[in-house]
Structure formats: structure tokens, C-alpha cells
mmJSON file of the N, C-alpha and C atoms, coordinates in Angstrom:
{"data_MODEL":{"atom_site":{
"group_PDB":["ATOM","ATOM","ATOM","ATOM","ATOM","ATOM","ATOM","ATOM","ATOM","ATOM","ATOM","ATOM","ATOM","ATOM","ATOM","ATOM","ATOM","ATOM","ATOM","ATOM","ATOM","ATOM","ATOM","ATOM","ATOM","ATOM","ATOM","ATOM","ATOM","ATOM","ATOM","ATOM","ATOM","ATOM","ATOM","ATOM","ATOM","ATOM","ATOM","ATOM","ATOM","ATOM","ATOM","ATOM","ATOM","ATOM","ATOM","ATOM","ATOM","ATOM","ATOM","ATOM","ATOM","ATOM","ATOM","ATOM","ATOM","ATOM","ATOM","ATOM","ATOM","ATOM","ATOM","ATOM","ATOM","ATOM","ATOM","ATOM","ATOM","ATOM","ATOM","ATOM","ATOM","ATOM","ATOM","ATOM","ATOM","ATOM","ATOM","ATOM","ATOM","ATOM","ATOM","ATOM","ATOM","ATOM","ATOM","ATOM","ATOM","ATOM","ATOM","ATOM","ATOM","ATOM","ATOM","ATOM","ATOM","ATOM","ATOM","ATOM","ATOM","ATOM","ATOM","ATOM","ATOM","ATOM","ATOM","ATOM","ATOM","ATOM","ATOM","ATOM","ATOM","ATOM","ATOM","ATOM","ATOM","ATOM","ATOM","ATOM","ATOM","ATOM","ATOM","ATOM","ATOM","ATOM","ATOM","ATOM","ATOM","ATOM","ATOM","ATOM","ATOM","ATOM","ATOM","ATOM","ATOM","ATOM","ATOM","ATOM","ATOM","ATOM","ATOM","ATOM","ATOM","ATOM","ATOM","ATOM","ATOM","ATOM","ATOM","ATOM","ATOM","ATOM","ATOM","ATOM","ATOM","ATOM","ATOM","ATOM","ATOM","ATOM","ATOM","ATOM","ATOM","ATOM","ATOM","ATOM","ATOM","ATOM","ATOM","ATOM","ATOM","ATOM","ATOM","ATOM","ATOM","ATOM","ATOM","ATOM","ATOM","ATOM","ATOM","ATOM","ATOM","ATOM","ATOM","ATOM","ATOM","ATOM","ATOM","ATOM","ATOM","ATOM","ATOM","ATOM","ATOM","ATOM","ATOM","ATOM","ATOM","ATOM","ATOM","ATOM","ATOM","ATOM","ATOM","ATOM","ATOM","ATOM","ATOM","ATOM","ATOM","ATOM","ATOM","ATOM","ATOM","ATOM","ATOM","ATOM","ATOM","ATOM","ATOM","ATOM","ATOM"],
"id":[1,2,3,4,5,6,7,8,9,10,11,12,13,14,15,16,17,18,19,20,21,22,23,24,25,26,27,28,29,30,31,32,33,34,35,36,37,38,39,40,41,42,43,44,45,46,47,48,49,50,51,52,53,54,55,56,57,58,59,60,61,62,63,64,65,66,67,68,69,70,71,72,73,74,75,76,77,78,79,80,81,82,83,84,85,86,87,88,89,90,91,92,93,94,95,96,97,98,99,100,101,102,103,104,105,106,107,108,109,110,111,112,113,114,115,116,117,118,119,120,121,122,123,124,125,126,127,128,129,130,131,132,133,134,135,136,137,138,139,140,141,142,143,144,145,146,147,148,149,150,151,152,153,154,155,156,157,158,159,160,161,162,163,164,165,166,167,168,169,170,171,172,173,174,175,176,177,178,179,180,181,182,183,184,185,186,187,188,189,190,191,192,193,194,195,196,197,198,199,200,201,202,203,204,205,206,207,208,209,210,211,212,213,214,215,216,217,218,219,220,221,222,223,224,225],
"type_symbol":["N","C","C","N","C","C","N","C","C","N","C","C","N","C","C","N","C","C","N","C","C","N","C","C","N","C","C","N","C","C","N","C","C","N","C","C","N","C","C","N","C","C","N","C","C","N","C","C","N","C","C","N","C","C","N","C","C","N","C","C","N","C","C","N","C","C","N","C","C","N","C","C","N","C","C","N","C","C","N","C","C","N","C","C","N","C","C","N","C","C","N","C","C","N","C","C","N","C","C","N","C","C","N","C","C","N","C","C","N","C","C","N","C","C","N","C","C","N","C","C","N","C","C","N","C","C","N","C","C","N","C","C","N","C","C","N","C","C","N","C","C","N","C","C","N","C","C","N","C","C","N","C","C","N","C","C","N","C","C","N","C","C","N","C","C","N","C","C","N","C","C","N","C","C","N","C","C","N","C","C","N","C","C","N","C","C","N","C","C","N","C","C","N","C","C","N","C","C","N","C","C","N","C","C","N","C","C","N","C","C","N","C","C","N","C","C","N","C","C","N","C","C","N","C","C"],
"label_atom_id":["N","CA","C","N","CA","C","N","CA","C","N","CA","C","N","CA","C","N","CA","C","N","CA","C","N","CA","C","N","CA","C","N","CA","C","N","CA","C","N","CA","C","N","CA","C","N","CA","C","N","CA","C","N","CA","C","N","CA","C","N","CA","C","N","CA","C","N","CA","C","N","CA","C","N","CA","C","N","CA","C","N","CA","C","N","CA","C","N","CA","C","N","CA","C","N","CA","C","N","CA","C","N","CA","C","N","CA","C","N","CA","C","N","CA","C","N","CA","C","N","CA","C","N","CA","C","N","CA","C","N","CA","C","N","CA","C","N","CA","C","N","CA","C","N","CA","C","N","CA","C","N","CA","C","N","CA","C","N","CA","C","N","CA","C","N","CA","C","N","CA","C","N","CA","C","N","CA","C","N","CA","C","N","CA","C","N","CA","C","N","CA","C","N","CA","C","N","CA","C","N","CA","C","N","CA","C","N","CA","C","N","CA","C","N","CA","C","N","CA","C","N","CA","C","N","CA","C","N","CA","C","N","CA","C","N","CA","C","N","CA","C","N","CA","C","N","CA","C","N","CA","C","N","CA","C","N","CA","C","N","CA","C"],
"label_alt_id":[null,null,null,null,null,null,null,null,null,null,null,null,null,null,null,null,null,null,null,null,null,null,null,null,null,null,null,null,null,null,null,null,null,null,null,null,null,null,null,null,null,null,null,null,null,null,null,null,null,null,null,null,null,null,null,null,null,null,null,null,null,null,null,null,null,null,null,null,null,null,null,null,null,null,null,null,null,null,null,null,null,null,null,null,null,null,null,null,null,null,null,null,null,null,null,null,null,null,null,null,null,null,null,null,null,null,null,null,null,null,null,null,null,null,null,null,null,null,null,null,null,null,null,null,null,null,null,null,null,null,null,null,null,null,null,null,null,null,null,null,null,null,null,null,null,null,null,null,null,null,null,null,null,null,null,null,null,null,null,null,null,null,null,null,null,null,null,null,null,null,null,null,null,null,null,null,null,null,null,null,null,null,null,null,null,null,null,null,null,null,null,null,null,null,null,null,null,null,null,null,null,null,null,null,null,null,null,null,null,null,null,null,null,null,null,null,null,null,null,null,null,null,null,null,null],
"label_comp_id":["MET","MET","MET","GLY","GLY","GLY","TRP","TRP","TRP","ILE","ILE","ILE","ALA","ALA","ALA","ARG","ARG","ARG","VAL","VAL","VAL","VAL","VAL","VAL","LEU","LEU","LEU","GLY","GLY","GLY","ALA","ALA","ALA","VAL","VAL","VAL","TRP","TRP","TRP","TRP","TRP","TRP","TRP","TRP","TRP","GLY","GLY","GLY","ALA","ALA","ALA","VAL","VAL","VAL","ARG","ARG","ARG","LEU","LEU","LEU","ALA","ALA","ALA","VAL","VAL","VAL","ALA","ALA","ALA","PRO","PRO","PRO","GLY","GLY","GLY","ALA","ALA","ALA","GLY","GLY","GLY","VAL","VAL","VAL","VAL","VAL","VAL","GLU","GLU","GLU","GLY","GLY","GLY","ALA","ALA","ALA","VAL","VAL","VAL","VAL","VAL","VAL","ALA","ALA","ALA","GLY","GLY","GLY","GLY","GLY","GLY","TRP","TRP","TRP","GLY","GLY","GLY","LEU","LEU","LEU","SER","SER","SER","LEU","LEU","LEU","LEU","LEU","LEU","PRO","PRO","PRO","VAL","VAL","VAL","HIS","HIS","HIS","CYS","CYS","CYS","VAL","VAL","VAL","PRO","PRO","PRO","ARG","ARG","ARG","ALA","ALA","ALA","GLY","GLY","GLY","ALA","ALA","ALA","VAL","VAL","VAL","GLY","GLY","GLY","ALA","ALA","ALA","VAL","VAL","VAL","ALA","ALA","ALA","VAL","VAL","VAL","GLY","GLY","GLY","ARG","ARG","ARG","TRP","TRP","TRP","ARG","ARG","ARG","GLU","GLU","GLU","ALA","ALA","ALA","TRP","TRP","TRP","ARG","ARG","ARG","GLY","GLY","GLY","VAL","VAL","VAL","ARG","ARG","ARG","GLY","GLY","GLY","GLY","GLY","GLY","ASP","ASP","ASP","GLY","GLY","GLY","GLY","GLY","GLY"],
"label_asym_id":["A","A","A","A","A","A","A","A","A","A","A","A","A","A","A","A","A","A","A","A","A","A","A","A","A","A","A","A","A","A","A","A","A","A","A","A","A","A","A","A","A","A","A","A","A","A","A","A","A","A","A","A","A","A","A","A","A","A","A","A","A","A","A","A","A","A","A","A","A","A","A","A","A","A","A","A","A","A","A","A","A","A","A","A","A","A","A","A","A","A","A","A","A","A","A","A","A","A","A","A","A","A","A","A","A","A","A","A","A","A","A","A","A","A","A","A","A","A","A","A","A","A","A","A","A","A","A","A","A","A","A","A","A","A","A","A","A","A","A","A","A","A","A","A","A","A","A","A","A","A","A","A","A","A","A","A","A","A","A","A","A","A","A","A","A","A","A","A","A","A","A","A","A","A","A","A","A","A","A","A","A","A","A","A","A","A","A","A","A","A","A","A","A","A","A","A","A","A","A","A","A","A","A","A","A","A","A","A","A","A","A","A","A","A","A","A","A","A","A","A","A","A","A","A","A"],
"label_entity_id":["1","1","1","1","1","1","1","1","1","1","1","1","1","1","1","1","1","1","1","1","1","1","1","1","1","1","1","1","1","1","1","1","1","1","1","1","1","1","1","1","1","1","1","1","1","1","1","1","1","1","1","1","1","1","1","1","1","1","1","1","1","1","1","1","1","1","1","1","1","1","1","1","1","1","1","1","1","1","1","1","1","1","1","1","1","1","1","1","1","1","1","1","1","1","1","1","1","1","1","1","1","1","1","1","1","1","1","1","1","1","1","1","1","1","1","1","1","1","1","1","1","1","1","1","1","1","1","1","1","1","1","1","1","1","1","1","1","1","1","1","1","1","1","1","1","1","1","1","1","1","1","1","1","1","1","1","1","1","1","1","1","1","1","1","1","1","1","1","1","1","1","1","1","1","1","1","1","1","1","1","1","1","1","1","1","1","1","1","1","1","1","1","1","1","1","1","1","1","1","1","1","1","1","1","1","1","1","1","1","1","1","1","1","1","1","1","1","1","1","1","1","1","1","1","1"],
"label_seq_id":[1,1,1,2,2,2,3,3,3,4,4,4,5,5,5,6,6,6,7,7,7,8,8,8,9,9,9,10,10,10,11,11,11,12,12,12,13,13,13,14,14,14,15,15,15,16,16,16,17,17,17,18,18,18,19,19,19,20,20,20,21,21,21,22,22,22,23,23,23,24,24,24,25,25,25,26,26,26,27,27,27,28,28,28,29,29,29,30,30,30,31,31,31,32,32,32,33,33,33,34,34,34,35,35,35,36,36,36,37,37,37,38,38,38,39,39,39,40,40,40,41,41,41,42,42,42,43,43,43,44,44,44,45,45,45,46,46,46,47,47,47,48,48,48,49,49,49,50,50,50,51,51,51,52,52,52,53,53,53,54,54,54,55,55,55,56,56,56,57,57,57,58,58,58,59,59,59,60,60,60,61,61,61,62,62,62,63,63,63,64,64,64,65,65,65,66,66,66,67,67,67,68,68,68,69,69,69,70,70,70,71,71,71,72,72,72,73,73,73,74,74,74,75,75,75],
"pdbx_PDB_ins_code":[null,null,null,null,null,null,null,null,null,null,null,null,null,null,null,null,null,null,null,null,null,null,null,null,null,null,null,null,null,null,null,null,null,null,null,null,null,null,null,null,null,null,null,null,null,null,null,null,null,null,null,null,null,null,null,null,null,null,null,null,null,null,null,null,null,null,null,null,null,null,null,null,null,null,null,null,null,null,null,null,null,null,null,null,null,null,null,null,null,null,null,null,null,null,null,null,null,null,null,null,null,null,null,null,null,null,null,null,null,null,null,null,null,null,null,null,null,null,null,null,null,null,null,null,null,null,null,null,null,null,null,null,null,null,null,null,null,null,null,null,null,null,null,null,null,null,null,null,null,null,null,null,null,null,null,null,null,null,null,null,null,null,null,null,null,null,null,null,null,null,null,null,null,null,null,null,null,null,null,null,null,null,null,null,null,null,null,null,null,null,null,null,null,null,null,null,null,null,null,null,null,null,null,null,null,null,null,null,null,null,null,null,null,null,null,null,null,null,null,null,null,null,null,null,null],
"Cartn_x":[-180.931,-180.316,-180.321,-179.238,-179.11,-179.904,-180.132,-180.949,-180.258,-178.932,-178.207,-178.424,-178.351,-178.585,-180.006,-180.973,-182.366,-182.532,-181.897,-181.982,-181.335,-180.183,-179.487,-180.316,-180.83,-181.643,-182.936,-183.531,-184.723,-184.421,-183.267,-182.876,-182.629,-182.002,-181.767,-183.096,-184.045,-185.36,-186.062,-186.052,-186.688,-186.008,-184.672,-183.951,-184.469,-184.605,-185.106,-186.531,-187.384,-188.784,-188.913,-188.17,-188.237,-187.684,-186.573,-186.009,-186.979,-187.687,-188.671,-189.806,-190.171,-191.301,-190.961,-189.755,-189.484,-188.369,-187.5,-186.373,-186.725,-186.557,-186.868,-185.897,-184.696,-183.713,-183.684,-184.612,-184.618,-184.969,-184.405,-184.638,-184.559,-183.759,-183.727,-183.212,-182.159,-181.57,-182.561,-183.146,-184.11,-185.336,-185.8,-186.944,-186.662,-185.452,-185.074,-184.993,-184.451,-184.349,-185.738,-186.637,-187.99,-188.762,-188.696,-189.414,-188.87,-187.551,-186.955,-187.37,-187.377,-187.805,-189.263,-190.102,-191.52,-191.721,-190.979,-191.094,-190.684,-189.643,-189.231,-190.31,-191.079,-192.126,-193.246,-193.323,-194.363,-193.985,-192.723,-192.295,-192.989,-193.457,-194.119,-193.097,-192.404,-191.336,-191.834,-193.103,-193.638,-194.557,-194.414,-195.256,-194.68,-195.572,-195.173,-195.943,-195.418,-196.157,-197.527,-198.509,-199.87,-199.921,-199.13,-199.146,-198.659,-197.793,-197.248,-197.983,-198.977,-199.688,-200.784,-200.816,-201.844,-203.172,-204.196,-205.519,-205.695,-204.773,-204.879,-206.055,-206.716,-207.87,-207.376,-207.868,-207.459,-207.895,-207.198,-207.527,-208.959,-209.718,-211.097,-212.098,-211.641,-212.544,-212.772,-212.301,-212.421,-213.867,-214.726,-216.138,-216.82,-216.572,-217.146,-216.585,-215.295,-214.691,-215.287,-215.549,-216.14,-217.546,-218.282,-219.661,-219.719,-218.653,-218.63,-219.109,-219.169,-219.611,-218.511,-218.878,-217.894,-218.064,-216.95,-216.91,-217.731,-218.17,-218.897,-220.279,-220.948,-222.271,-223.367,-222.984,-223.958,-224.636,-224.298,-224.713,-225.627],
"Cartn_y":[-6.845,-8.0,-7.771,-8.093,-7.89,-8.895,-8.558,-9.421,-10.746,-10.752,-12.008,-12.974,-12.456,-13.299,-13.842,-13.034,-13.5,-14.615,-14.45,-15.482,-16.775,-16.673,-17.866,-18.561,-17.793,-18.4,-18.996,-18.342,-18.899,-20.189,-20.237,-21.465,-22.602,-22.311,-23.344,-23.847,-22.935,-23.358,-24.255,-23.859,-24.68,-26.029,-26.054,-27.322,-28.248,-27.735,-28.541,-29.001,-28.11,-28.465,-29.544,-29.406,-30.402,-31.734,-31.706,-32.958,-33.662,-32.906,-33.533,-34.168,-33.534,-34.025,-35.236,-35.297,-36.329,-37.311,-36.984,-37.869,-38.795,-40.089,-41.015,-40.912,-40.384,-40.284,-38.947,-38.057,-36.735,-36.89,-36.012,-36.172,-34.901,-34.948,-33.904,-32.577,-32.609,-31.36,-30.627,-31.351,-30.725,-30.228,-31.006,-30.594,-29.349,-29.265,-28.085,-26.843,-27.002,-25.869,-25.374,-26.295,-25.903,-25.31,-25.938,-25.423,-24.07,-23.903,-22.618,-21.503,-21.778,-20.776,-20.422,-21.438,-21.186,-20.383,-20.713,-19.983,-18.525,-18.265,-16.88,-16.087,-16.763,-16.052,-15.597,-16.166,-15.784,-14.597,-14.182,-13.052,-11.765,-10.999,-9.729,-8.632,-8.715,-7.763,-6.409,-6.29,-5.026,-4.373,-4.732,-4.171,-2.854,-1.979,-0.728,-0.61,0.149,0.347,0.976,0.644,1.134,2.657,3.328,4.792,5.375,4.653,5.168,4.706,3.833,3.281,4.241,4.5,5.373,4.63,5.243,4.64,3.593,3.511,2.524,2.858,1.826,1.983,1.929,2.836,2.878,1.606,1.28,0.097,0.206,-0.869,-0.886,-0.339,0.161,0.751,-0.15,-1.39,-2.252,-2.525,-2.65,-2.959,-1.792,-0.569,0.596,0.752,0.49,0.583,-0.464,-1.657,-2.713,-2.328,-1.708,-1.302,-0.025,0.744,1.998,3.181,3.069,4.172,5.215,6.492,7.571,8.419,8.694,9.66,9.32,8.096,7.706,8.303,8.643,9.244,8.19,6.931,5.905,5.347,5.821,5.15,5.588],
"Cartn_z":[142.338,141.718,140.214,139.6,138.162,137.353,136.108,135.261,134.962,134.943,134.704,135.869,137.07,138.242,138.25,137.854,137.791,136.775,135.623,134.582,135.063,135.695,136.189,137.268,138.219,139.279,138.723,137.742,137.108,136.376,135.71,134.998,135.981,137.106,138.12,138.67,138.903,139.405,138.39,137.124,136.091,135.958,136.081,136.037,137.136,138.342,139.461,139.23,138.712,138.484,137.417,136.328,135.253,135.725,136.472,136.985,137.916,138.759,139.646,138.858,137.752,136.975,136.111,135.548,134.55,134.911,135.825,136.12,137.285,137.087,138.175,139.351,139.13,140.204,140.913,140.598,141.231,142.708,143.494,144.92,145.716,146.764,147.777,147.224,146.446,145.943,145.042,144.101,143.195,143.961,144.907,145.719,146.533,147.078,147.86,146.984,145.773,144.852,144.481,144.138,143.73,144.9,146.057,147.227,147.656,147.577,147.95,147.019,145.721,144.752,144.909,145.164,145.373,146.651,147.693,148.953,148.807,148.013,147.788,147.061,146.223,145.498,146.427,147.612,148.563,149.438,149.381,150.203,149.763,150.718,150.375,150.099,148.991,148.71,148.247,147.938,147.46,148.488,149.751,150.798,151.307,151.73,152.364,153.673,154.634,155.871,155.593,156.395,156.194,156.123,156.938,156.948,155.625,154.918,153.671,152.429,152.596,151.446,150.991,149.702,149.147,149.169,149.723,149.765,150.841,151.806,152.873,153.776,154.22,155.105,156.545,157.386,158.785,159.5,160.584,161.365,161.864,161.719,162.172,161.163,160.015,159.029,157.824,157.865,156.695,156.344,157.327,157.048,156.329,156.805,156.136,154.721,154.565,153.237,152.299,152.799,151.983,151.53,152.421,152.102,151.255,151.271,150.518,151.302,152.631,153.484,153.525,153.407,153.442,154.686,155.348,156.449,157.663,157.828,159.023,159.128,158.003,158.059,158.236,158.33,158.61,157.384,156.23,155.08,154.101],
"occupancy":[1.0,1.0,1.0,1.0,1.0,1.0,1.0,1.0,1.0,1.0,1.0,1.0,1.0,1.0,1.0,1.0,1.0,1.0,1.0,1.0,1.0,1.0,1.0,1.0,1.0,1.0,1.0,1.0,1.0,1.0,1.0,1.0,1.0,1.0,1.0,1.0,1.0,1.0,1.0,1.0,1.0,1.0,1.0,1.0,1.0,1.0,1.0,1.0,1.0,1.0,1.0,1.0,1.0,1.0,1.0,1.0,1.0,1.0,1.0,1.0,1.0,1.0,1.0,1.0,1.0,1.0,1.0,1.0,1.0,1.0,1.0,1.0,1.0,1.0,1.0,1.0,1.0,1.0,1.0,1.0,1.0,1.0,1.0,1.0,1.0,1.0,1.0,1.0,1.0,1.0,1.0,1.0,1.0,1.0,1.0,1.0,1.0,1.0,1.0,1.0,1.0,1.0,1.0,1.0,1.0,1.0,1.0,1.0,1.0,1.0,1.0,1.0,1.0,1.0,1.0,1.0,1.0,1.0,1.0,1.0,1.0,1.0,1.0,1.0,1.0,1.0,1.0,1.0,1.0,1.0,1.0,1.0,1.0,1.0,1.0,1.0,1.0,1.0,1.0,1.0,1.0,1.0,1.0,1.0,1.0,1.0,1.0,1.0,1.0,1.0,1.0,1.0,1.0,1.0,1.0,1.0,1.0,1.0,1.0,1.0,1.0,1.0,1.0,1.0,1.0,1.0,1.0,1.0,1.0,1.0,1.0,1.0,1.0,1.0,1.0,1.0,1.0,1.0,1.0,1.0,1.0,1.0,1.0,1.0,1.0,1.0,1.0,1.0,1.0,1.0,1.0,1.0,1.0,1.0,1.0,1.0,1.0,1.0,1.0,1.0,1.0,1.0,1.0,1.0,1.0,1.0,1.0,1.0,1.0,1.0,1.0,1.0,1.0,1.0,1.0,1.0,1.0,1.0,1.0,1.0,1.0,1.0,1.0,1.0,1.0],
"B_iso_or_equiv":[0.0,0.0,0.0,0.0,0.0,0.0,0.0,0.0,0.0,0.0,0.0,0.0,0.0,0.0,0.0,0.0,0.0,0.0,0.0,0.0,0.0,0.0,0.0,0.0,0.0,0.0,0.0,0.0,0.0,0.0,0.0,0.0,0.0,0.0,0.0,0.0,0.0,0.0,0.0,0.0,0.0,0.0,0.0,0.0,0.0,0.0,0.0,0.0,0.0,0.0,0.0,0.0,0.0,0.0,0.0,0.0,0.0,0.0,0.0,0.0,0.0,0.0,0.0,0.0,0.0,0.0,0.0,0.0,0.0,0.0,0.0,0.0,0.0,0.0,0.0,0.0,0.0,0.0,0.0,0.0,0.0,0.0,0.0,0.0,0.0,0.0,0.0,0.0,0.0,0.0,0.0,0.0,0.0,0.0,0.0,0.0,0.0,0.0,0.0,0.0,0.0,0.0,0.0,0.0,0.0,0.0,0.0,0.0,0.0,0.0,0.0,0.0,0.0,0.0,0.0,0.0,0.0,0.0,0.0,0.0,0.0,0.0,0.0,0.0,0.0,0.0,0.0,0.0,0.0,0.0,0.0,0.0,0.0,0.0,0.0,0.0,0.0,0.0,0.0,0.0,0.0,0.0,0.0,0.0,0.0,0.0,0.0,0.0,0.0,0.0,0.0,0.0,0.0,0.0,0.0,0.0,0.0,0.0,0.0,0.0,0.0,0.0,0.0,0.0,0.0,0.0,0.0,0.0,0.0,0.0,0.0,0.0,0.0,0.0,0.0,0.0,0.0,0.0,0.0,0.0,0.0,0.0,0.0,0.0,0.0,0.0,0.0,0.0,0.0,0.0,0.0,0.0,0.0,0.0,0.0,0.0,0.0,0.0,0.0,0.0,0.0,0.0,0.0,0.0,0.0,0.0,0.0,0.0,0.0,0.0,0.0,0.0,0.0,0.0,0.0,0.0,0.0,0.0,0.0,0.0,0.0,0.0,0.0,0.0,0.0],
"pdbx_formal_charge":[null,null,null,null,null,null,null,null,null,null,null,null,null,null,null,null,null,null,null,null,null,null,null,null,null,null,null,null,null,null,null,null,null,null,null,null,null,null,null,null,null,null,null,null,null,null,null,null,null,null,null,null,null,null,null,null,null,null,null,null,null,null,null,null,null,null,null,null,null,null,null,null,null,null,null,null,null,null,null,null,null,null,null,null,null,null,null,null,null,null,null,null,null,null,null,null,null,null,null,null,null,null,null,null,null,null,null,null,null,null,null,null,null,null,null,null,null,null,null,null,null,null,null,null,null,null,null,null,null,null,null,null,null,null,null,null,null,null,null,null,null,null,null,null,null,null,null,null,null,null,null,null,null,null,null,null,null,null,null,null,null,null,null,null,null,null,null,null,null,null,null,null,null,null,null,null,null,null,null,null,null,null,null,null,null,null,null,null,null,null,null,null,null,null,null,null,null,null,null,null,null,null,null,null,null,null,null,null,null,null,null,null,null,null,null,null,null,null,null,null,null,null,null,null,null],
"auth_seq_id":[1,1,1,2,2,2,3,3,3,4,4,4,5,5,5,6,6,6,7,7,7,8,8,8,9,9,9,10,10,10,11,11,11,12,12,12,13,13,13,14,14,14,15,15,15,16,16,16,17,17,17,18,18,18,19,19,19,20,20,20,21,21,21,22,22,22,23,23,23,24,24,24,25,25,25,26,26,26,27,27,27,28,28,28,29,29,29,30,30,30,31,31,31,32,32,32,33,33,33,34,34,34,35,35,35,36,36,36,37,37,37,38,38,38,39,39,39,40,40,40,41,41,41,42,42,42,43,43,43,44,44,44,45,45,45,46,46,46,47,47,47,48,48,48,49,49,49,50,50,50,51,51,51,52,52,52,53,53,53,54,54,54,55,55,55,56,56,56,57,57,57,58,58,58,59,59,59,60,60,60,61,61,61,62,62,62,63,63,63,64,64,64,65,65,65,66,66,66,67,67,67,68,68,68,69,69,69,70,70,70,71,71,71,72,72,72,73,73,73,74,74,74,75,75,75],
"auth_comp_id":["MET","MET","MET","GLY","GLY","GLY","TRP","TRP","TRP","ILE","ILE","ILE","ALA","ALA","ALA","ARG","ARG","ARG","VAL","VAL","VAL","VAL","VAL","VAL","LEU","LEU","LEU","GLY","GLY","GLY","ALA","ALA","ALA","VAL","VAL","VAL","TRP","TRP","TRP","TRP","TRP","TRP","TRP","TRP","TRP","GLY","GLY","GLY","ALA","ALA","ALA","VAL","VAL","VAL","ARG","ARG","ARG","LEU","LEU","LEU","ALA","ALA","ALA","VAL","VAL","VAL","ALA","ALA","ALA","PRO","PRO","PRO","GLY","GLY","GLY","ALA","ALA","ALA","GLY","GLY","GLY","VAL","VAL","VAL","VAL","VAL","VAL","GLU","GLU","GLU","GLY","GLY","GLY","ALA","ALA","ALA","VAL","VAL","VAL","VAL","VAL","VAL","ALA","ALA","ALA","GLY","GLY","GLY","GLY","GLY","GLY","TRP","TRP","TRP","GLY","GLY","GLY","LEU","LEU","LEU","SER","SER","SER","LEU","LEU","LEU","LEU","LEU","LEU","PRO","PRO","PRO","VAL","VAL","VAL","HIS","HIS","HIS","CYS","CYS","CYS","VAL","VAL","VAL","PRO","PRO","PRO","ARG","ARG","ARG","ALA","ALA","ALA","GLY","GLY","GLY","ALA","ALA","ALA","VAL","VAL","VAL","GLY","GLY","GLY","ALA","ALA","ALA","VAL","VAL","VAL","ALA","ALA","ALA","VAL","VAL","VAL","GLY","GLY","GLY","ARG","ARG","ARG","TRP","TRP","TRP","ARG","ARG","ARG","GLU","GLU","GLU","ALA","ALA","ALA","TRP","TRP","TRP","ARG","ARG","ARG","GLY","GLY","GLY","VAL","VAL","VAL","ARG","ARG","ARG","GLY","GLY","GLY","GLY","GLY","GLY","ASP","ASP","ASP","GLY","GLY","GLY","GLY","GLY","GLY"],
"auth_asym_id":["A","A","A","A","A","A","A","A","A","A","A","A","A","A","A","A","A","A","A","A","A","A","A","A","A","A","A","A","A","A","A","A","A","A","A","A","A","A","A","A","A","A","A","A","A","A","A","A","A","A","A","A","A","A","A","A","A","A","A","A","A","A","A","A","A","A","A","A","A","A","A","A","A","A","A","A","A","A","A","A","A","A","A","A","A","A","A","A","A","A","A","A","A","A","A","A","A","A","A","A","A","A","A","A","A","A","A","A","A","A","A","A","A","A","A","A","A","A","A","A","A","A","A","A","A","A","A","A","A","A","A","A","A","A","A","A","A","A","A","A","A","A","A","A","A","A","A","A","A","A","A","A","A","A","A","A","A","A","A","A","A","A","A","A","A","A","A","A","A","A","A","A","A","A","A","A","A","A","A","A","A","A","A","A","A","A","A","A","A","A","A","A","A","A","A","A","A","A","A","A","A","A","A","A","A","A","A","A","A","A","A","A","A","A","A","A","A","A","A","A","A","A","A","A","A"],
"auth_atom_id":["N","CA","C","N","CA","C","N","CA","C","N","CA","C","N","CA","C","N","CA","C","N","CA","C","N","CA","C","N","CA","C","N","CA","C","N","CA","C","N","CA","C","N","CA","C","N","CA","C","N","CA","C","N","CA","C","N","CA","C","N","CA","C","N","CA","C","N","CA","C","N","CA","C","N","CA","C","N","CA","C","N","CA","C","N","CA","C","N","CA","C","N","CA","C","N","CA","C","N","CA","C","N","CA","C","N","CA","C","N","CA","C","N","CA","C","N","CA","C","N","CA","C","N","CA","C","N","CA","C","N","CA","C","N","CA","C","N","CA","C","N","CA","C","N","CA","C","N","CA","C","N","CA","C","N","CA","C","N","CA","C","N","CA","C","N","CA","C","N","CA","C","N","CA","C","N","CA","C","N","CA","C","N","CA","C","N","CA","C","N","CA","C","N","CA","C","N","CA","C","N","CA","C","N","CA","C","N","CA","C","N","CA","C","N","CA","C","N","CA","C","N","CA","C","N","CA","C","N","CA","C","N","CA","C","N","CA","C","N","CA","C","N","CA","C","N","CA","C","N","CA","C","N","CA","C","N","CA","C","N","CA","C"],
"pdbx_PDB_model_num":[1,1,1,1,1,1,1,1,1,1,1,1,1,1,1,1,1,1,1,1,1,1,1,1,1,1,1,1,1,1,1,1,1,1,1,1,1,1,1,1,1,1,1,1,1,1,1,1,1,1,1,1,1,1,1,1,1,1,1,1,1,1,1,1,1,1,1,1,1,1,1,1,1,1,1,1,1,1,1,1,1,1,1,1,1,1,1,1,1,1,1,1,1,1,1,1,1,1,1,1,1,1,1,1,1,1,1,1,1,1,1,1,1,1,1,1,1,1,1,1,1,1,1,1,1,1,1,1,1,1,1,1,1,1,1,1,1,1,1,1,1,1,1,1,1,1,1,1,1,1,1,1,1,1,1,1,1,1,1,1,1,1,1,1,1,1,1,1,1,1,1,1,1,1,1,1,1,1,1,1,1,1,1,1,1,1,1,1,1,1,1,1,1,1,1,1,1,1,1,1,1,1,1,1,1,1,1,1,1,1,1,1,1,1,1,1,1,1,1,1,1,1,1,1,1]
}}}
């Protein structure tokens, strides 16, 4: 997405947020714009598959990784 589109979409989101905060007549449209923009921010757009992630921990090894155990030597 181009930077112009990002600026325009950001301005529309801010318009909705400000209207919800200060305008007594704000309603469904502004709420939908703000909720939609917030919801898009939750999308995991920077995720990669576990196999392709550098430093990814294998399934079932999170506990050893948390403790700092290396190579299954028991600690």
C-alpha cells in the first residue's frame, strides 16, 4: 500500500476517533471506522511460519527454552 493511502486511511481513522470523543452526534459510522482501524492493527501481518522463523523454538520445547536449558542435557 502506498504512503498516500496510509495517510488518507490514518486521517479517516483519526477523524472517527475525534468525532467519537467530542461530537455529541457521533454514532455508528464513526464507531465502525474506529473499530475497524483498531481491528486491523491486531492482524499478525508480520508473522512467518515457525519453520522459517530464525530462532524459533520447536514444539514442546518452550519450557526448556524459558529455563535456558541447551540440547536436552537436563540442566
